[in-house]
C-alpha positions, 0 to 999 in steps of 0.5 A: 432062382435056380441052383445053376443060376445062383451058382453062376451069379456067385461065381460072377461076383469078385472074390475078396482079393479081387474086390480089394485089388479093384478098389480105387485107393488100392490101385492108386497105391499100387501105381505109386509103388510101381512108379517108385520101383521104376525110379529106383531101378533107373537111378540104381542103374546110373549110379552104383551108390544109390542103393548103398546103405549109407545113401538110403539113410541119407535119402530117408533123412532128406525126406524127413522134413517134407514127410513130417509136414506132409502128414498133416498137410494131407489131412488139411487138404482132404478137408479142402484146405491149403497151407502154403506157409509151412516152409516159412513157418519152419524157418521162423521156428528155427530162428526162434530156437536160435535167438532164444537159446541165450536168454531162456535156454535151449529147451524152453526155446524149443517149446516156444518154437512149437507154440509159435508154429501152432499159433501160426496155424491157429491164425491161418485157421481163424482167417480162413474159417471165421473171417472167410479169406481164401486159403490160398491168399491167407497162407500166401500172406502168412508165408511172407509174414513168417519169412519176414519175421525170421529175417527180422529175428535173426537180423538176416544172419545164420545163428549157430545152435551148437556148443560143446563147452561150458555148463550147457554142454549136456543140453546142446549134446542132447539137442544135437542127438535129435538128428544124430541119435539112433534107435536100433540103428535107425536115426531119430528123425526117420522114426519120428516121421514114421510115428507121425504117419502112423498117428495120422493113419490112426486119426484118419481111419479110426476117429470121428475127427478123421472121418469128418475130414473126408465128409467136410472136404466132399461137401462142406454145406451138407456137413454143416447141416448134419451137425458137424463142427466144420469150423472147429475141425478145420481150425484144428487141421490148420493148427496141426499143420503149423505145429508139424512145421515147427516139429520139422524145424526142431529136427532141421535145426538140430541137423544143421547145428544152426538156425537159418532164416533161409531154411526150407526154401520152397518146401511147401511146393515139395509137400503139396507135390508129394501129397497130390501125387499120393492121391489126395485131391485138390478138390478135397474129400479124397486122399490117404497117407499111404499114398502121401508116404509113397509120394514123399519117397518118390520125390526124395528118390528122384532128387537124390538120384539126380544129385548123385549124377551131379545134375544142377539145382536148376534142373532138379527144380525143373524135374520137381516142377514137372512132377507137380504138373504130372500130379495135378494132371492125374488129379484132374483126370481122377476128378473127370475134368480132363477127358482122355478120349479127346481123340474121339472128339477129333474124329467126330469133328473130322467126320463132320467136316467131310460131310 
């Protein structure tokens, strides 16, 4: 190769920045950033309160329950798993805190709730990986079981978890500080959600377990033949999913001052919408937590803006459903299952019919 040819070849290669910007994952994240910016601009133009510091804090606080669960749901879905029971698991764990506070104490009740959440995830993982039941059927059944247990434990009532009198005053005050406390003027739930996202990013990018999630989701049989402990890794993913629902339940109960068996309604659909919108494929093997975080913020910004405009709950549900359909449609296009060049097929058929 001559000097001129080598110079031309070197010049034709994309630079490091261009290669970075051409990466599909980076492009998806940039698209989500643009989508979030557009939603913020529209909502801010329709309400002067949207960008106020107080509303921004409320928006982030409202996103913490979904965000805490979405971290490990992303890891699970990357491995081609699914958990529809997270919302009802959170409700059951909150009720466990409320019903056990008078017998074993508040903090032991919190520990019991965390163990219960992890146990639910472990059972889901066992039924999916060892028994071989479809993840959709398994977790849909567990959704009904845990929600039913929440109503049975609570006797269908909302249980107060708040007491500023008596010998347990300090305990209850410390528990309420989980939701009301701040560090550097940032509420604890937001810090915990951020910490979970950082932990999840480290696990996915820099550990053998995290990298194995992508391989398992892309090709389970090849992963097994390569010697990866597929069943064990998926069991861990389901257990972490149940545990994250319990952690979210602790902070939600602290924020509400009560344990409600009706808590977190339809949160599982919001979580899946955020995760898929963030770039995680329903077919597994693809996804990132930066995208999931942006998906959570997009949904929270949309719903918060609609609330400020006094849009009814029914219309908010419709908007969220449309976003879910949009997210699934984008995922199908990404997998090549939807041909965006259908107009070419129409033209070919029209041309053939005229001949």
